[in-house]
N, C-alpha and C positions, 0 to 999 in steps of 0.2 A: 403943681400939678406934675402925672409922673405918666408917662409914656413910653410903652413898650419895658416899662421897668425899668428907667430912666427918668431924675426931676431933670423939670426942665423949667428953665427960666421964663419970667413976664412976658419977658420983647419974642422969646421962641413962643411961647404960647401965643402971645397975639399974632404972630409966623403962622401957627397952625391952624388960629381961628381964620387966617385969612385963606389960606389955602381950601377948609374945607368950605367955606363959601363959594368960592369960586370952581368947587366940585359942582357943589350941587346944582350952582347957574348953570354948567353945562350939562348935568341932567336933565337939567327943564328946557333945555329944548333941543333935547333929544342927541348930544353931543358929548362923544368921551372925554373921559377925563388922562392927560399923558402924565406916568409921573415918572421921574427920572431917578437915577440911583446908581450909587458910587459904586454897588455890589453887581451890577452889570457890566458886560464888555463895552467897549467904546464901540457903539454907534445902537444901541439895543436902549429899548423903552420899553415900560409898560404903558398899556392902553387901557383904561375899565370902562367899559359901557352900564349904560343905563339900566342892561335886564342881569346886572352882576358881574358879566365873564369881562376877566383880564386877559388880554393876548401879550403874551414877549411878543414885540415887533423888532426887526430890524430896520433901521432909517437911512436910506441911500440916497447921496446927494450927486446927481450928474449934470454941471455947469452949475447953474439958478434953480433947477428942481431936483424937488424932495419929494419920496414917494417913499412907501413904508412896504415891508413883507412880512406876513404873520409867520412867525417860527414856530408857534405854538400855545393853544390856550390853555393857561394853570387849571388846575382839579381848584376845585372848590376850596380842599385844606389849605393849597398854594397862594390862592387870592386871596382869602383870610390872612394868613402869615404875613402879607405885600401889603396887606391894609393896614394890620397890625403896627411891622415896621416905620410906616409912614404916619400914623398917629390917625388916619385914619377909620379903626374901628371900633 
């Protein structure tokens, strides 16, 4: 299988299938899907919502409490690129 121009192994394909299932499960419950990326600075994540919007968020930890701040909403083209990079498109 080829994802974002790279051939992936059977193990990686199985992992990707599991991620896709988890994403759809979240969406079926109207929950966002969290995407981590080594291309983002530490503490930043992508959060994809059922409506297709992807937000770039900063996760903040204060003691044992986590919160997130929206840094910006990605454009449709940026969102598609992120999905492609994560094998979700």
